[in-house]
C-alpha positions as CSV (number, residue, x, y, z in Angstrom):
1,X,137.1,71.9,115.8
2,X,134.3,71.4,117.9
3,X,132.1,73.9,117.7
4,X,128.8,72.4,119.8
5,X,128.4,70.5,122.8
6,X,124.9,68.8,122.1
7,X,123.4,68.2,125.4
8,X,121.0,65.3,126.4
9,X,118.1,65.6,128.6
10,X,116.3,62.7,129.1
11,X,114.4,62.6,125.7
12,X,113.2,59.4,124.2
13,X,114.6,59.2,120.8
14,X,118.0,60.2,121.5
15,X,120.8,57.8,120.0
16,X,118.7,58.5,116.7
17,X,118.4,61.9,117.0
18,X,122.4,62.1,118.0
19,X,122.9,60.9,114.8
20,X,120.8,62.9,112.8
21,X,122.6,65.5,113.6
22,X,126.3,64.2,113.9
23,X,125.3,63.1,110.1
24,X,124.3,66.5,109.2
25,X,127.8,68.8,110.1
26,X,131.4,68.5,110.2
27,X,133.5,65.7,111.0
28,X,134.5,66.7,114.4
29,X,132.3,70.1,115.2
30,X,129.9,69.0,117.4
31,X,130.8,67.1,121.1
32,X,128.3,65.2,122.8
33,X,127.7,65.7,126.3
34,X,125.6,63.3,128.5
35,X,123.1,64.6,130.7
36,X,120.5,62.1,131.8
37,X,120.4,63.3,135.9
38,X,117.3,60.3,136.4
39,X,119.9,57.7,135.2
40,X,121.0,54.8,137.9
41,X,124.3,54.3,136.8
42,X,124.1,50.9,134.6
43,X,121.2,52.7,132.0
44,X,123.6,55.2,131.8
45,X,127.0,53.3,131.4
46,X,124.8,51.5,128.5
47,X,122.8,54.9,127.4
48,X,127.5,56.5,127.5
49,X,128.0,53.2,125.5
50,X,125.2,54.0,123.0
51,X,126.7,57.1,122.4
52,X,130.0,56.5,122.1
53,X,129.1,54.1,118.7
54,X,128.1,56.9,116.8
55,X,130.1,59.6,118.4
56,X,133.3,57.8,117.2
57,X,133.1,57.7,113.5
58,X,132.1,60.8,113.8
59,X,135.6,62.3,115.5
60,X,132.5,63.8,118.4
61,X,133.8,63.8,122.2
62,X,131.5,62.3,124.3
63,X,131.2,64.3,127.6
64,X,129.1,62.6,131.2
65,X,127.5,64.6,134.1
66,X,128.3,64.2,137.2
67,X,129.0,60.5,136.8
68,X,133.1,60.5,137.2
69,X,132.7,57.0,137.7
70,X,130.3,56.3,134.3
71,X,132.6,58.3,132.0
72,X,135.1,56.4,132.7
73,X,134.1,52.6,133.2
74,X,132.3,53.6,129.4
75,X,135.0,55.0,128.2
76,X,134.3,58.5,128.0
77,X,136.2,61.2,126.7
78,X,135.8,63.5,129.6
79,X,133.2,63.9,132.6
80,X,132.2,67.9,133.6
81,X,131.0,68.7,137.4
82,X,128.2,70.7,137.9
83,X,128.9,74.5,139.3
84,X,127.7,72.3,143.2
85,X,129.2,68.8,142.0
86,X,132.9,67.1,143.3
87,X,135.7,70.1,143.1
88,X,138.0,69.8,140.5
89,X,140.7,68.3,143.2
90,X,138.0,65.3,144.1
91,X,137.4,64.4,140.2
92,X,141.3,64.4,139.0
93,X,141.5,61.8,141.5
94,X,139.2,59.4,140.3
95,X,139.3,60.1,136.9
96,X,142.4,58.9,135.0
97,X,142.7,60.4,131.8
98,X,139.3,60.9,132.1
99,X,139.6,65.3,130.7
100,X,137.3,67.6,133.1
101,X,135.2,70.4,132.8
102,X,133.0,72.0,134.8
103,X,129.9,75.0,134.7
104,X,130.1,78.0,136.5
105,X,127.7,81.0,136.9
106,X,130.5,84.0,136.8
107,X,133.5,84.9,135.0
108,X,135.5,84.5,138.4
109,X,134.3,81.0,139.3
110,X,135.1,80.3,135.6
111,X,138.4,81.7,135.6
112,X,139.2,79.9,138.8
113,X,137.6,76.8,137.8
114,X,140.2,77.0,135.4
115,X,143.5,77.5,137.4
116,X,142.2,74.6,139.3
117,X,142.5,72.3,136.1
118,X,139.1,72.0,134.0
119,X,140.0,72.1,130.3
120,X,136.3,74.1,129.8
121,X,134.4,75.7,131.3
122,X,130.7,76.1,130.4
123,X,129.8,80.1,131.4
124,X,126.2,80.8,131.5
125,X,123.2,81.5,131.1
126,X,124.2,84.0,128.6
127,X,120.6,84.7,127.6
128,X,117.4,83.9,129.7
129,X,116.3,80.3,130.1
130,X,113.3,79.0,131.9
131,X,115.7,78.6,135.2
132,X,115.6,81.0,137.9
133,X,119.3,82.0,136.6
134,X,120.0,85.9,136.2
135,X,121.7,86.2,132.1
136,X,124.6,87.7,132.4
137,X,125.6,88.6,128.9
138,X,127.4,87.9,126.2
139,X,130.3,90.5,127.5
140,X,131.2,88.4,130.0
141,X,132.5,86.1,127.2
142,X,135.1,88.7,126.9
143,X,137.3,87.5,130.1
144,X,140.2,85.6,129.2
145,X,140.0,82.3,131.8
146,X,142.6,80.3,131.1
147,X,140.7,77.6,129.5
148,X,138.5,76.9,125.9
149,X,135.6,78.7,127.0
150,X,131.9,77.4,126.2
151,X,129.0,80.0,126.4
152,X,125.7,78.4,127.8
153,X,122.0,79.7,128.4
154,X,119.9,80.6,125.5
155,X,122.0,80.1,122.1
156,X,118.5,78.8,120.8
157,X,119.6,80.6,117.0
158,X,122.3,80.7,114.6
159,X,122.2,84.6,115.1
160,X,123.1,84.2,118.9
161,X,126.2,81.7,118.1
162,X,126.8,84.2,116.0
163,X,127.2,86.6,118.7
164,X,128.5,84.0,121.5
165,X,131.8,83.6,119.5
166,X,132.1,87.2,118.3
167,X,132.3,87.9,122.0
168,X,135.0,85.3,123.0
169,X,133.3,82.2,123.6
170,X,135.4,79.6,121.6
171,X,132.1,77.2,121.5
172,X,128.5,77.1,122.5
173,X,126.2,74.3,124.3
174,X,122.9,74.3,123.6
175,X,119.8,71.9,124.9
176,X,116.1,73.2,123.2
177,X,118.0,74.1,120.3
178,X,118.8,70.3,119.4
179,X,116.2,68.8,120.4
180,X,112.6,71.0,120.0
181,X,113.4,70.7,116.2
182,X,111.7,69.1,114.1
183,X,114.8,68.6,112.1
184,X,117.7,68.5,114.9
185,X,120.7,67.9,111.9
186,X,120.3,70.9,110.2
187,X,119.6,73.7,113.7
188,X,123.4,72.2,114.9
189,X,124.6,72.1,111.5
190,X,123.5,75.9,111.2
191,X,124.7,76.9,114.2
192,X,128.2,75.2,113.7
193,X,127.4,77.6,110.3
194,X,126.9,80.1,112.7
195,X,130.8,79.8,114.8
196,X,132.0,79.1,111.7
197,X,131.6,82.1,110.6
198,X,131.9,84.4,113.9
199,X,135.5,82.6,114.1
200,X,136.1,84.0,110.4
201,X,134.8,87.1,110.8
202,X,136.9,87.4,114.0
203,X,140.9,86.5,112.7
């Protein structure tokens, strides 16, 4: 089961880092979310295809932020909609068989997204991040929203990954925890283990 969503963020050497991550974690425990705001359609398509080439053997689902057209053309597993992006209904009209995920910043909006048909909802920020939004706190993760609930924001250590799962999240999403580490494989593997430990403790 997917425990950690690793979001790309425009840094150089992404494919090599993602390969290191996928080589260090158990099969199927990590998903890749392509979040490349500065890429035009052609380069983004090529990048997603490169990601898919290393993700498929590792059992890692690949999601593409915002660009339903690129996600479909490249053969990704899903499209992830920002809160101010296409509505879920609009995306569904052109998404075909793609799964649809989205980001939301309140429990009410997350629950509504699930009712609208989102397969997963990233809710956050849970802890403080360099962005401007106020952190929601892990207490919001206890809400039953009716879709896979992914905690995002400030999950920069195994302790926070454990806390997010213990509070009710199904998985966690990270950027800095993967990209700022000198050893991204070890860093993400530690997050996966922390999530698994937390799940085992709640059973």
